[in-house]
LUMSE-606159 format. One record per residue (C-alpha): x, y, z; residue number from 1; chain. Coordinates in Angstrom, 1 decimal. Example, Ala and Ser with C-alpha at 12.3 -4.5 7.8 and 13.67 -1.06 7.14 Angstrom:
BEGIN
<r><u>12.3</u><v>-4.5</v><w>7.8</w><nr>1</nr><kette>A</kette></r>
<r><u>13.7</u><v>-1.1</v><w>7.1</w><nr>2</nr><kette>A</kette></r>
END
This chain:
BEGIN
<r><u>109.2</u><v>104.1</v><w>116.4</w><nr>1</nr><kette>A</kette></r>
<r><u>111.7</u><v>103.0</v><w>114.1</w><nr>2</nr><kette>A</kette></r>
<r><u>111.5</u><v>99.1</v><w>115.1</w><nr>3</nr><kette>A</kette></r>
<r><u>107.3</u><v>99.1</v><w>115.1</w><nr>4</nr><kette>A</kette></r>
<r><u>107.4</u><v>100.7</v><w>111.7</w><nr>5</nr><kette>A</kette></r>
<r><u>109.5</u><v>97.8</v><w>110.3</w><nr>6</nr><kette>A</kette></r>
<r><u>107.4</u><v>95.5</v><w>112.0</w><nr>7</nr><kette>A</kette></r>
<r><u>104.4</u><v>97.2</v><w>110.7</w><nr>8</nr><kette>A</kette></r>
<r><u>105.7</u><v>97.2</v><w>107.4</w><nr>9</nr><kette>A</kette></r>
<r><u>106.9</u><v>93.7</v><w>107.2</w><nr>10</nr><kette>A</kette></r>
<r><u>103.4</u><v>92.6</v><w>108.8</w><nr>11</nr><kette>A</kette></r>
<r><u>101.9</u><v>94.5</v><w>106.1</w><nr>12</nr><kette>A</kette></r>
<r><u>103.8</u><v>92.6</v><w>103.2</w><nr>13</nr><kette>A</kette></r>
<r><u>103.5</u><v>89.2</v><w>104.5</w><nr>14</nr><kette>A</kette></r>
<r><u>99.9</u><v>90.0</v><w>104.3</w><nr>15</nr><kette>A</kette></r>
<r><u>99.7</u><v>91.1</v><w>101.0</w><nr>16</nr><kette>A</kette></r>
<r><u>102.2</u><v>88.2</v><w>99.3</w><nr>17</nr><kette>A</kette></r>
<r><u>101.4</u><v>85.6</v><w>101.7</w><nr>18</nr><kette>A</kette></r>
<r><u>100.4</u><v>83.5</v><w>98.6</w><nr>19</nr><kette>A</kette></r>
<r><u>103.9</u><v>83.3</v><w>97.8</w><nr>20</nr><kette>A</kette></r>
<r><u>105.0</u><v>81.9</v><w>101.0</w><nr>21</nr><kette>A</kette></r>
<r><u>102.3</u><v>79.2</v><w>101.4</w><nr>22</nr><kette>A</kette></r>
<r><u>101.6</u><v>78.0</v><w>97.5</w><nr>23</nr><kette>A</kette></r>
<r><u>104.6</u><v>76.9</v><w>95.2</w><nr>24</nr><kette>A</kette></r>
<r><u>102.8</u><v>76.0</v><w>92.0</w><nr>25</nr><kette>A</kette></r>
<r><u>104.3</u><v>74.7</v><w>89.1</w><nr>26</nr><kette>A</kette></r>
<r><u>102.2</u><v>76.0</v><w>85.8</w><nr>27</nr><kette>A</kette></r>
<r><u>102.1</u><v>74.2</v><w>82.7</w><nr>28</nr><kette>A</kette></r>
<r><u>101.1</u><v>75.4</v><w>79.2</w><nr>29</nr><kette>A</kette></r>
<r><u>97.6</u><v>74.5</v><w>78.2</w><nr>30</nr><kette>A</kette></r>
<r><u>99.0</u><v>72.3</v><w>75.1</w><nr>31</nr><kette>A</kette></r>
<r><u>101.1</u><v>70.4</v><w>77.9</w><nr>32</nr><kette>A</kette></r>
<r><u>100.2</u><v>66.7</v><w>77.1</w><nr>33</nr><kette>A</kette></r>
<r><u>100.6</u><v>64.4</v><w>80.0</w><nr>34</nr><kette>A</kette></r>
<r><u>102.3</u><v>61.5</v><w>80.0</w><nr>35</nr><kette>A</kette></r>
<r><u>101.3</u><v>58.5</v><w>82.1</w><nr>36</nr><kette>A</kette></r>
<r><u>101.4</u><v>54.7</v><w>82.0</w><nr>37</nr><kette>A</kette></r>
<r><u>97.8</u><v>54.4</v><w>82.4</w><nr>38</nr><kette>A</kette></r>
<r><u>95.2</u><v>55.7</v><w>80.5</w><nr>39</nr><kette>A</kette></r>
<r><u>93.2</u><v>58.7</v><w>82.0</w><nr>40</nr><kette>A</kette></r>
<r><u>90.8</u><v>61.2</v><w>81.1</w><nr>41</nr><kette>A</kette></r>
<r><u>91.6</u><v>65.0</v><w>81.4</w><nr>42</nr><kette>A</kette></r>
<r><u>88.8</u><v>67.9</v><w>82.2</w><nr>43</nr><kette>A</kette></r>
<r><u>88.7</u><v>71.3</v><w>82.7</w><nr>44</nr><kette>A</kette></r>
<r><u>86.3</u><v>71.8</v><w>85.1</w><nr>45</nr><kette>A</kette></r>
<r><u>84.3</u><v>75.1</v><w>85.5</w><nr>46</nr><kette>A</kette></r>
<r><u>83.9</u><v>76.9</v><w>89.1</w><nr>47</nr><kette>A</kette></r>
<r><u>81.4</u><v>79.3</v><w>90.0</w><nr>48</nr><kette>A</kette></r>
<r><u>82.9</u><v>82.1</v><w>88.8</w><nr>49</nr><kette>A</kette></r>
<r><u>84.2</u><v>80.4</v><w>85.3</w><nr>50</nr><kette>A</kette></r>
<r><u>87.7</u><v>79.6</v><w>86.1</w><nr>51</nr><kette>A</kette></r>
<r><u>88.6</u><v>76.3</v><w>85.0</w><nr>52</nr><kette>A</kette></r>
<r><u>90.2</u><v>73.8</v><w>87.3</w><nr>53</nr><kette>A</kette></r>
<r><u>92.3</u><v>70.6</v><w>85.8</w><nr>54</nr><kette>A</kette></r>
<r><u>91.6</u><v>67.4</v><w>86.7</w><nr>55</nr><kette>A</kette></r>
<r><u>92.9</u><v>63.8</v><w>85.8</w><nr>56</nr><kette>A</kette></r>
<r><u>90.8</u><v>60.8</v><w>86.4</w><nr>57</nr><kette>A</kette></r>
<r><u>92.6</u><v>57.6</v><w>86.1</w><nr>58</nr><kette>A</kette></r>
<r><u>90.3</u><v>54.4</v><w>85.8</w><nr>59</nr><kette>A</kette></r>
<r><u>91.1</u><v>51.1</v><w>87.5</w><nr>60</nr><kette>A</kette></r>
<r><u>90.5</u><v>47.8</v><w>85.3</w><nr>61</nr><kette>A</kette></r>
<r><u>87.7</u><v>46.7</v><w>87.5</w><nr>62</nr><kette>A</kette></r>
<r><u>86.2</u><v>49.9</v><w>89.7</w><nr>63</nr><kette>A</kette></r>
<r><u>85.7</u><v>49.1</v><w>93.5</w><nr>64</nr><kette>A</kette></r>
<r><u>85.5</u><v>52.8</v><w>94.3</w><nr>65</nr><kette>A</kette></r>
<r><u>87.2</u><v>55.9</v><w>94.0</w><nr>66</nr><kette>A</kette></r>
<r><u>90.1</u><v>57.9</v><w>95.6</w><nr>67</nr><kette>A</kette></r>
<r><u>89.8</u><v>61.8</v><w>95.5</w><nr>68</nr><kette>A</kette></r>
<r><u>93.5</u><v>63.2</v><w>96.2</w><nr>69</nr><kette>A</kette></r>
<r><u>94.1</u><v>66.9</v><w>97.7</w><nr>70</nr><kette>A</kette></r>
<r><u>97.5</u><v>67.4</v><w>96.8</w><nr>71</nr><kette>A</kette></r>
<r><u>100.4</u><v>69.6</v><w>98.8</w><nr>72</nr><kette>A</kette></r>
<r><u>101.2</u><v>73.4</v><w>98.2</w><nr>73</nr><kette>A</kette></r>
<r><u>103.9</u><v>72.5</v><w>95.3</w><nr>74</nr><kette>A</kette></r>
<r><u>104.0</u><v>71.1</v><w>92.0</w><nr>75</nr><kette>A</kette></r>
<r><u>101.3</u><v>69.9</v><w>89.4</w><nr>76</nr><kette>A</kette></r>
<r><u>99.0</u><v>67.0</v><w>88.3</w><nr>77</nr><kette>A</kette></r>
<r><u>102.0</u><v>66.5</v><w>86.1</w><nr>78</nr><kette>A</kette></r>
<r><u>103.8</u><v>64.8</v><w>89.1</w><nr>79</nr><kette>A</kette></r>
<r><u>100.9</u><v>64.1</v><w>91.4</w><nr>80</nr><kette>A</kette></r>
<r><u>98.9</u><v>62.0</v><w>88.9</w><nr>81</nr><kette>A</kette></r>
<r><u>101.7</u><v>59.6</v><w>89.3</w><nr>82</nr><kette>A</kette></r>
<r><u>100.2</u><v>58.5</v><w>92.7</w><nr>83</nr><kette>A</kette></r>
<r><u>97.1</u><v>57.1</v><w>90.4</w><nr>84</nr><kette>A</kette></r>
<r><u>99.3</u><v>53.7</v><w>90.0</w><nr>85</nr><kette>A</kette></r>
<r><u>98.9</u><v>53.0</v><w>94.0</w><nr>86</nr><kette>A</kette></r>
<r><u>95.2</u><v>52.7</v><w>93.7</w><nr>87</nr><kette>A</kette></r>
<r><u>94.3</u><v>51.7</v><w>90.4</w><nr>88</nr><kette>A</kette></r>
<r><u>96.4</u><v>48.8</v><w>90.6</w><nr>89</nr><kette>A</kette></r>
<r><u>94.2</u><v>47.6</v><w>93.8</w><nr>90</nr><kette>A</kette></r>
<r><u>91.0</u><v>48.3</v><w>91.7</w><nr>91</nr><kette>A</kette></r>
<r><u>90.0</u><v>52.1</v><w>92.9</w><nr>92</nr><kette>A</kette></r>
<r><u>89.6</u><v>55.1</v><w>90.5</w><nr>93</nr><kette>A</kette></r>
<r><u>92.0</u><v>58.2</v><w>91.0</w><nr>94</nr><kette>A</kette></r>
<r><u>90.8</u><v>61.6</v><w>90.6</w><nr>95</nr><kette>A</kette></r>
<r><u>93.2</u><v>64.9</v><w>91.7</w><nr>96</nr><kette>A</kette></r>
<r><u>93.2</u><v>68.1</v><w>90.8</w><nr>97</nr><kette>A</kette></r>
<r><u>95.4</u><v>71.1</v><w>90.7</w><nr>98</nr><kette>A</kette></r>
<r><u>94.4</u><v>74.5</v><w>92.6</w><nr>99</nr><kette>A</kette></r>
<r><u>93.8</u><v>77.8</v><w>90.9</w><nr>100</nr><kette>A</kette></r>
<r><u>97.5</u><v>79.0</v><w>89.1</w><nr>101</nr><kette>A</kette></r>
<r><u>98.6</u><v>75.4</v><w>89.7</w><nr>102</nr><kette>A</kette></r>
<r><u>99.8</u><v>73.2</v><w>86.2</w><nr>103</nr><kette>A</kette></r>
<r><u>96.9</u><v>74.0</v><w>84.0</w><nr>104</nr><kette>A</kette></r>
<r><u>94.2</u><v>75.3</v><w>86.2</w><nr>105</nr><kette>A</kette></r>
<r><u>93.3</u><v>78.9</v><w>85.9</w><nr>106</nr><kette>A</kette></r>
<r><u>93.3</u><v>82.0</v><w>87.9</w><nr>107</nr><kette>A</kette></r>
<r><u>95.2</u><v>82.4</v><w>91.5</w><nr>108</nr><kette>A</kette></r>
<r><u>93.8</u><v>81.6</v><w>95.1</w><nr>109</nr><kette>A</kette></r>
<r><u>93.2</u><v>84.4</v><w>97.2</w><nr>110</nr><kette>A</kette></r>
<r><u>91.2</u><v>83.2</v><w>100.2</w><nr>111</nr><kette>A</kette></r>
<r><u>90.3</u><v>80.1</v><w>101.7</w><nr>112</nr><kette>A</kette></r>
<r><u>86.6</u><v>80.3</v><w>101.4</w><nr>113</nr><kette>A</kette></r>
<r><u>87.5</u><v>80.0</v><w>97.5</w><nr>114</nr><kette>A</kette></r>
<r><u>89.9</u><v>77.0</v><w>98.3</w><nr>115</nr><kette>A</kette></r>
<r><u>86.9</u><v>75.3</v><w>99.8</w><nr>116</nr><kette>A</kette></r>
<r><u>84.1</u><v>76.4</v><w>97.0</w><nr>117</nr><kette>A</kette></r>
<r><u>86.6</u><v>74.9</v><w>94.4</w><nr>118</nr><kette>A</kette></r>
<r><u>87.1</u><v>71.8</v><w>96.2</w><nr>119</nr><kette>A</kette></r>
<r><u>83.3</u><v>71.2</v><w>96.6</w><nr>120</nr><kette>A</kette></r>
<r><u>82.6</u><v>71.9</v><w>93.1</w><nr>121</nr><kette>A</kette></r>
<r><u>85.6</u><v>69.1</v><w>92.3</w><nr>122</nr><kette>A</kette></r>
<r><u>83.8</u><v>66.7</v><w>94.7</w><nr>123</nr><kette>A</kette></r>
<r><u>80.4</u><v>67.3</v><w>93.1</w><nr>124</nr><kette>A</kette></r>
<r><u>81.9</u><v>66.5</v><w>89.8</w><nr>125</nr><kette>A</kette></r>
<r><u>83.0</u><v>63.4</v><w>91.0</w><nr>126</nr><kette>A</kette></r>
<r><u>80.5</u><v>62.1</v><w>92.8</w><nr>127</nr><kette>A</kette></r>
<r><u>78.6</u><v>62.7</v><w>89.3</w><nr>128</nr><kette>A</kette></r>
<r><u>81.0</u><v>59.6</v><w>88.3</w><nr>129</nr><kette>A</kette></r>
<r><u>80.8</u><v>57.6</v><w>91.9</w><nr>130</nr><kette>A</kette></r>
<r><u>78.5</u><v>57.4</v><w>94.6</w><nr>131</nr><kette>A</kette></r>
<r><u>79.3</u><v>58.8</v><w>97.9</w><nr>132</nr><kette>A</kette></r>
<r><u>79.7</u><v>56.0</v><w>99.7</w><nr>133</nr><kette>A</kette></r>
<r><u>82.2</u><v>54.4</v><w>97.4</w><nr>134</nr><kette>A</kette></r>
<r><u>84.4</u><v>57.9</v><w>97.5</w><nr>135</nr><kette>A</kette></r>
<r><u>87.5</u><v>58.0</v><w>99.8</w><nr>136</nr><kette>A</kette></r>
<r><u>89.1</u><v>61.6</v><w>100.1</w><nr>137</nr><kette>A</kette></r>
<r><u>92.8</u><v>61.7</v><w>100.8</w><nr>138</nr><kette>A</kette></r>
<r><u>94.8</u><v>64.9</v><w>101.7</w><nr>139</nr><kette>A</kette></r>
<r><u>98.5</u><v>65.5</v><w>101.9</w><nr>140</nr><kette>A</kette></r>
<r><u>99.8</u><v>68.1</v><w>103.7</w><nr>141</nr><kette>A</kette></r>
<r><u>98.5</u><v>71.3</v><w>103.0</w><nr>142</nr><kette>A</kette></r>
<r><u>95.6</u><v>69.5</v><w>101.1</w><nr>143</nr><kette>A</kette></r>
<r><u>94.7</u><v>67.9</v><w>104.1</w><nr>144</nr><kette>A</kette></r>
<r><u>92.9</u><v>71.0</v><w>105.6</w><nr>145</nr><kette>A</kette></r>
<r><u>90.9</u><v>71.3</v><w>102.3</w><nr>146</nr><kette>A</kette></r>
<r><u>90.0</u><v>67.4</v><w>102.6</w><nr>147</nr><kette>A</kette></r>
<r><u>88.8</u><v>67.6</v><w>106.1</w><nr>148</nr><kette>A</kette></r>
<r><u>86.4</u><v>70.4</v><w>105.3</w><nr>149</nr><kette>A</kette></r>
<r><u>84.9</u><v>68.5</v><w>102.3</w><nr>150</nr><kette>A</kette></r>
<r><u>84.5</u><v>65.4</v><w>104.2</w><nr>151</nr><kette>A</kette></r>
<r><u>82.7</u><v>66.7</v><w>107.0</w><nr>152</nr><kette>A</kette></r>
<r><u>79.8</u><v>67.6</v><w>104.3</w><nr>153</nr><kette>A</kette></r>
<r><u>79.5</u><v>64.4</v><w>102.7</w><nr>154</nr><kette>A</kette></r>
<r><u>78.7</u><v>60.5</v><w>103.7</w><nr>155</nr><kette>A</kette></r>
<r><u>82.0</u><v>59.4</v><w>102.2</w><nr>156</nr><kette>A</kette></r>
<r><u>83.6</u><v>55.8</v><w>102.6</w><nr>157</nr><kette>A</kette></r>
<r><u>86.9</u><v>57.2</v><w>104.3</w><nr>158</nr><kette>A</kette></r>
<r><u>89.0</u><v>59.7</v><w>104.7</w><nr>159</nr><kette>A</kette></r>
<r><u>92.9</u><v>59.2</v><w>104.8</w><nr>160</nr><kette>A</kette></r>
<r><u>95.1</u><v>62.4</v><w>105.9</w><nr>161</nr><kette>A</kette></r>
<r><u>99.0</u><v>62.3</v><w>105.3</w><nr>162</nr><kette>A</kette></r>
<r><u>101.0</u><v>64.7</v><w>107.5</w><nr>163</nr><kette>A</kette></r>
<r><u>97.9</u><v>66.7</v><w>108.4</w><nr>164</nr><kette>A</kette></r>
<r><u>98.1</u><v>69.9</v><w>110.6</w><nr>165</nr><kette>A</kette></r>
<r><u>96.0</u><v>70.9</v><w>113.6</w><nr>166</nr><kette>A</kette></r>
<r><u>95.4</u><v>74.6</v><w>111.7</w><nr>167</nr><kette>A</kette></r>
<r><u>97.7</u><v>76.6</v><w>109.5</w><nr>168</nr><kette>A</kette></r>
<r><u>97.2</u><v>79.2</v><w>112.2</w><nr>169</nr><kette>A</kette></r>
<r><u>98.6</u><v>77.1</v><w>115.1</w><nr>170</nr><kette>A</kette></r>
<r><u>101.6</u><v>76.0</v><w>112.7</w><nr>171</nr><kette>A</kette></r>
<r><u>102.5</u><v>79.6</v><w>112.0</w><nr>172</nr><kette>A</kette></r>
<r><u>102.4</u><v>80.4</v><w>115.6</w><nr>173</nr><kette>A</kette></r>
<r><u>104.8</u><v>77.4</v><w>116.1</w><nr>174</nr><kette>A</kette></r>
<r><u>107.1</u><v>78.8</v><w>113.0</w><nr>175</nr><kette>A</kette></r>
<r><u>106.7</u><v>82.3</v><w>113.5</w><nr>176</nr><kette>A</kette></r>
<r><u>105.6</u><v>83.3</v><w>116.8</w><nr>177</nr><kette>A</kette></r>
<r><u>106.2</u><v>87.1</v><w>116.3</w><nr>178</nr><kette>A</kette></r>
<r><u>103.4</u><v>87.4</v><w>113.6</w><nr>179</nr><kette>A</kette></r>
<r><u>100.1</u><v>88.0</v><w>114.8</w><nr>180</nr><kette>A</kette></r>
<r><u>97.6</u><v>85.6</v><w>113.5</w><nr>181</nr><kette>A</kette></r>
<r><u>94.9</u><v>87.7</v><w>112.1</w><nr>182</nr><kette>A</kette></r>
<r><u>97.5</u><v>88.3</v><w>109.1</w><nr>183</nr><kette>A</kette></r>
<r><u>96.5</u><v>84.8</v><w>107.8</w><nr>184</nr><kette>A</kette></r>
<r><u>93.5</u><v>84.4</v><w>105.0</w><nr>185</nr><kette>A</kette></r>
<r><u>93.9</u><v>80.8</v><w>105.4</w><nr>186</nr><kette>A</kette></r>
<r><u>93.3</u><v>79.2</v><w>109.0</w><nr>187</nr><kette>A</kette></r>
<r><u>92.5</u><v>76.0</v><w>107.5</w><nr>188</nr><kette>A</kette></r>
<r><u>91.3</u><v>75.0</v><w>111.0</w><nr>189</nr><kette>A</kette></r>
<r><u>90.9</u><v>71.2</v><w>110.6</w><nr>190</nr><kette>A</kette></r>
<r><u>90.3</u><v>70.9</v><w>114.3</w><nr>191</nr><kette>A</kette></r>
<r><u>86.9</u><v>72.7</v><w>114.0</w><nr>192</nr><kette>A</kette></r>
<r><u>85.7</u><v>70.1</v><w>111.6</w><nr>193</nr><kette>A</kette></r>
<r><u>86.9</u><v>66.4</v><w>113.0</w><nr>194</nr><kette>A</kette></r>
<r><u>83.7</u><v>66.1</v><w>114.9</w><nr>195</nr><kette>A</kette></r>
<r><u>81.4</u><v>66.4</v><w>112.0</w><nr>196</nr><kette>A</kette></r>
<r><u>83.2</u><v>63.5</v><w>110.1</w><nr>197</nr><kette>A</kette></r>
<r><u>80.8</u><v>60.5</v><w>109.9</w><nr>198</nr><kette>A</kette></r>
<r><u>83.3</u><v>58.6</v><w>107.8</w><nr>199</nr><kette>A</kette></r>
<r><u>86.5</u><v>56.6</v><w>109.4</w><nr>200</nr><kette>A</kette></r>
<r><u>89.5</u><v>58.9</v><w>109.6</w><nr>201</nr><kette>A</kette></r>
<r><u>93.3</u><v>57.5</v><w>109.1</w><nr>202</nr><kette>A</kette></r>
<r><u>95.9</u><v>59.7</v><w>110.1</w><nr>203</nr><kette>A</kette></r>
<r><u>99.9</u><v>58.8</v><w>108.9</w><nr>204</nr><kette>A</kette></r>
<r><u>102.2</u><v>61.2</v><w>110.3</w><nr>205</nr><kette>A</kette></r>
<r><u>106.2</u><v>60.9</v><w>110.4</w><nr>206</nr><kette>A</kette></r>
<r><u>107.9</u><v>61.5</v><w>113.6</w><nr>207</nr><kette>A</kette></r>
<r><u>110.8</u><v>63.2</v><w>111.4</w><nr>208</nr><kette>A</kette></r>
<r><u>108.6</u><v>65.5</v><w>109.7</w><nr>209</nr><kette>A</kette></r>
<r><u>110.4</u><v>68.8</v><w>109.3</w><nr>210</nr><kette>A</kette></r>
<r><u>107.7</u><v>70.5</v><w>108.0</w><nr>211</nr><kette>A</kette></r>
<r><u>104.4</u><v>69.7</v><w>110.4</w><nr>212</nr><kette>A</kette></r>
<r><u>105.3</u><v>68.4</v><w>113.7</w><nr>213</nr><kette>A</kette></r>
<r><u>103.8</u><v>64.9</v><w>114.9</w><nr>214</nr><kette>A</kette></r>
<r><u>102.2</u><v>66.9</v><w>117.6</w><nr>215</nr><kette>A</kette></r>
<r><u>99.8</u><v>68.3</v><w>114.9</w><nr>216</nr><kette>A</kette></r>
<r><u>98.1</u><v>65.0</v><w>114.6</w><nr>217</nr><kette>A</kette></r>
<r><u>98.5</u><v>64.4</v><w>118.3</w><nr>218</nr><kette>A</kette></r>
<r><u>96.2</u><v>67.1</v><w>119.1</w><nr>219</nr><kette>A</kette></r>
<r><u>93.6</u><v>66.0</v><w>116.0</w><nr>220</nr><kette>A</kette></r>
<r><u>93.9</u><v>62.7</v><w>117.5</w><nr>221</nr><kette>A</kette></r>
<r><u>91.9</u><v>64.1</v><w>120.4</w><nr>222</nr><kette>A</kette></r>
<r><u>89.2</u><v>64.7</v><w>118.5</w><nr>223</nr><kette>A</kette></r>
<r><u>88.5</u><v>61.1</v><w>117.2</w><nr>224</nr><kette>A</kette></r>
<r><u>85.6</u><v>59.1</v><w>117.4</w><nr>225</nr><kette>A</kette></r>
<r><u>85.1</u><v>55.4</v><w>117.8</w><nr>226</nr><kette>A</kette></r>
<r><u>87.6</u><v>53.5</v><w>115.1</w><nr>227</nr><kette>A</kette></r>
<r><u>89.6</u><v>56.4</v><w>113.9</w><nr>228</nr><kette>A</kette></r>
<r><u>93.4</u><v>56.0</v><w>113.7</w><nr>229</nr><kette>A</kette></r>
<r><u>96.7</u><v>57.6</v><w>114.0</w><nr>230</nr><kette>A</kette></r>
<r><u>99.8</u><v>55.5</v><w>112.8</w><nr>231</nr><kette>A</kette></r>
<r><u>103.1</u><v>57.2</v><w>113.3</w><nr>232</nr><kette>A</kette></r>
<r><u>105.8</u><v>56.4</v><w>110.9</w><nr>233</nr><kette>A</kette></r>
<r><u>108.9</u><v>56.3</v><w>112.7</w><nr>234</nr><kette>A</kette></r>
<r><u>112.4</u><v>58.5</v><w>111.6</w><nr>235</nr><kette>A</kette></r>
<r><u>110.0</u><v>59.5</v><w>108.3</w><nr>236</nr><kette>A</kette></r>
<r><u>110.0</u><v>63.0</v><w>106.8</w><nr>237</nr><kette>A</kette></r>
<r><u>107.3</u><v>64.9</v><w>105.6</w><nr>238</nr><kette>A</kette></r>
<r><u>107.9</u><v>64.2</v><w>101.7</w><nr>239</nr><kette>A</kette></r>
<r><u>108.9</u><v>60.8</v><w>102.6</w><nr>240</nr><kette>A</kette></r>
<r><u>105.5</u><v>59.9</v><w>103.8</w><nr>241</nr><kette>A</kette></r>
<r><u>103.5</u><v>59.1</v><w>100.9</w><nr>242</nr><kette>A</kette></r>
<r><u>106.1</u><v>56.4</v><w>99.7</w><nr>243</nr><kette>A</kette></r>
<r><u>107.0</u><v>54.9</v><w>103.3</w><nr>244</nr><kette>A</kette></r>
<r><u>106.4</u><v>51.0</v><w>103.9</w><nr>245</nr><kette>A</kette></r>
<r><u>103.7</u><v>52.0</v><w>106.5</w><nr>246</nr><kette>A</kette></r>
<r><u>101.5</u><v>53.5</v><w>104.1</w><nr>247</nr><kette>A</kette></r>
<r><u>102.1</u><v>51.5</v><w>101.2</w><nr>248</nr><kette>A</kette></r>
<r><u>101.5</u><v>48.5</v><w>103.6</w><nr>249</nr><kette>A</kette></r>
<r><u>97.9</u><v>50.1</v><w>104.2</w><nr>250</nr><kette>A</kette></r>
<r><u>97.1</u><v>50.5</v><w>100.8</w><nr>251</nr><kette>A</kette></r>
<r><u>97.8</u><v>46.9</v><w>100.1</w><nr>252</nr><kette>A</kette></r>
<r><u>94.9</u><v>46.2</v><w>102.6</w><nr>253</nr><kette>A</kette></r>
<r><u>92.9</u><v>49.1</v><w>101.5</w><nr>254</nr><kette>A</kette></r>
END
């Protein structure tokens, strides 16, 4: 009885505070001034409930298209904005926004539907500036599950996923098999949306990824259509993947 009670209490606490176990935001004051080498526009975009999310738009000198980036579960635009140079240097505008409670974005994350609704609003903002056929979507780590659902709804140019997961439910089952899956408010089941994506898909995954095992991308690749690719980066860790030579060489041919 004592063990059962302790287990029930543990599950209840994890359910209530799971956001603190999944998301690790860096908060920034509204007065914070971003400092980047390239000029950018900053926006506070209103969501359906009035909450404002912070978005940065870096412009290429000669725009061939745009990349909308869905970042990982930690940090803020202060650091994720540094990725802009990778794309503006090859002629692509770069958009990145902070989820609720990250950086200068207001509110707090409370459920998956909210995350996806916010992402859709951000996508619509990007599409108001760049036609869908010229928009590429990139998602890293937890951002990959959000990117997949948005890509499934729109005729974008291409989808790039770095260290994606099959679903957070499967990932939780791998890491915490003693916890019931119904506790998770963020299943983010990417595998359920892959076959709805018309754009070309490219996955990158490191063999030494200590956070999201390579098997996740292998499972996702079972849902590929003709032309989709999985690029395995040998001996590459989770956080090192976005800066790997394999990935950077891919961008050079973007």
